[in-house]
N, C-alpha and C positions, 0 to 999 in steps of 0.2 A: 324782313320778308313781308311784302304787301300781299293783299288778296284782291283778285278780280272775279267778277261774277257775270255769267250770262245764262239766262233762264235758270234751270236748276243746277247748273254746273259751277264749281268753284275752281280757281286756279291760283297757285302761289306764284308770286313774281319777285325774284331776287333783285338786289339793288343795281346790278349791272345789266339788267334786262329791260327792254322797252315795255312799259306798262300799257295794256290794252286801252285804247282811247276811241274817239268817235269813228275814226277810219276802220278800226278793227271791228267794232260792233256793227257798223253799216255793212261791212262785208259779211259778217256772221249772219245778219238778218236776210241776206240775199244769197246765202250758200245753199244750193240745191244739189244733193248727192244721191245717186242711185246705189242700190245694194251691191251691184257688181262692179262699181267704179274702182279704178286704181287712181289714186290722187297724189299729187305732189304739192306740198305746201312750202313755198320759198320764202325765207325770212320769217320762220315760224315764231320767233320770240319765245314767249312762255308756252307756246304750243296750242293756244286756244283754238285756232282755225283747223289745224290738223286733227285735234282731238274731236271737235264737232264733226268733222268729215268722217273720222274713223268710227263714230257711233253708227254710221250707216254704210260706209264704203266697204269693199272687200279688203282693200289694203291702202295704207298711206305711208309715204315717205315724207318726212319733215326735215328741212335743212335750214341752217343758219350759219353765218360766218362767225358769230359770237359764241365762243365755247361755253360761256355762262348760260346763254340761251339754250344751247343743246342740253346741258345738264338739267336746266329748269323744265324744259319740255318733256324730258324723259321722266322726271319726277311727277309732273302733272298727268302724263299718260298713265302712270301707275295709279295715281290717286283717282283717276276717272275711269279706270278699268279697261283701257284700250291697248295695253302693251303688246298683246299678241297680234294686233292689226297695224301698229304704228312703229315704224323704224325711224330713228332720229340720227342725223349725220351732221358733222361740221362741214360746211361747203360755202365757198364764195360763189354766189348764184348757183349755177348748175354744174360746176366743175367736178363734184364728187359723184354725180349721177352717171351710171354706165351708159355708153353710147347707144346700146340696143334697148334701153328701157323706154317704154311707151306708156303714156298716161291718158286717161279719159278726161281728167281735169287738172289744170295747174292753177294754183292760187298764188297771188303775189301782192302782199301789202308792202308796196315799194317805198324806199326812202325817197321822198319827192320834194322836200323843201329846198329852195335855192340857198346856196352858201358859197362864198368865194373859194374856199378850200375844203378838201376832204381829208387832208393830211393831219396826223397827230390828234385825232379826235378820240374822245372816250367812247365806250361801247354804246352808251345811250345816244350820244350825238350821231354816231354812225348809223343808228337805226332810222333817223329821219332826214339826214343830209343827203341831197342828191346832186351836188356839184353846182356850178355857177347858174345853170338854168333849171336845176332840179331834175334833169332828165338823164343824167349819166347812167344810172343803173337801170332805169326804165328802158332806155334805148338798147343797152346790152342785153337785157332780158328779151326784148322783142326779136332780136337777132338769133338768140339761142333757143328759145322755147319751142318754136314750131317743129323742130326735128325730134322733139320728145313727145309729141302729141300723136295719138291714134287718129285715124281718119274720122272726122266728125267730132274730134275732141274739142274741149273748151278751155279758154283762159278766163279767169276772173281776176281783174287787176283794179286796185284802188289807188287813186292819186288825187292831187289837188289841182284846182284851176290855176294855181301859181306856177305849175309846171307844164302848162299848155296841153290840155285835154284833147283839143282838136288835132294836134300833131300826133298824139298817140293813136287816135282813131284813123288818121291818114296812113301812118306807118303800118298799122295792122291790116288795113285795107289793101295796101300795096303787097302784103304777103299773103293775099288771098283769103283773108278772114272776113266773115260776115260779122259786123261790129254793131253793138248797140249799148247805149247808156242805160244801165239797170236801175240806178238809184242816185240821188243827190241829197246832200245835207249841207246847209249853210252853217258854218262855224266861224265865229270871230271875223278874221280878215280874209277868209277863203271859202270855197265850196268844195266839199269832198265828193268825189264821183266814183261809182263802181262801174267799170266797163266789162262787158262780156264779149268775148271774141270767139267765134266758132269756126273751126277749120273746115 
């Protein structure tokens, strides 16, 4: 069991769960949540972003396809005192979310790195692999997310320049979002970008 830290908060990370990295922390630094917000954290991992949101929001649902991540996020929600405000579910993207659920904010730290195949990968690899162009899950998310947003709701999405940020901005614009790049960070062979899209 590893530990990750953000500001005064600590998070346990089990071996089959994505360890928070530059993309997670860049999103955390740009996470603005109001006290009445209902928030959906997609691909929650150890739960760090959902927990940070739950410290301020009225309610948070955190989802992950990885059952180890779901258990880990639940444990961290308890450790950080937000279990009453944060529900954690196993879900492939938004499949487990009720059709009538609406959110003020949807957060997605997407698997965005290009890889030839997504089959037979372990849980850690599945946390960062986004198919041949890196866009497989990003594009699915852009199709699904708008119907779960309240009017004026926002998406915060983090991805890499390796998976075509301009295409994400274009696709969100086509779905009537007002889109802006909130933050960028150069790391090794890529730049990590936080995109905000407001419906």
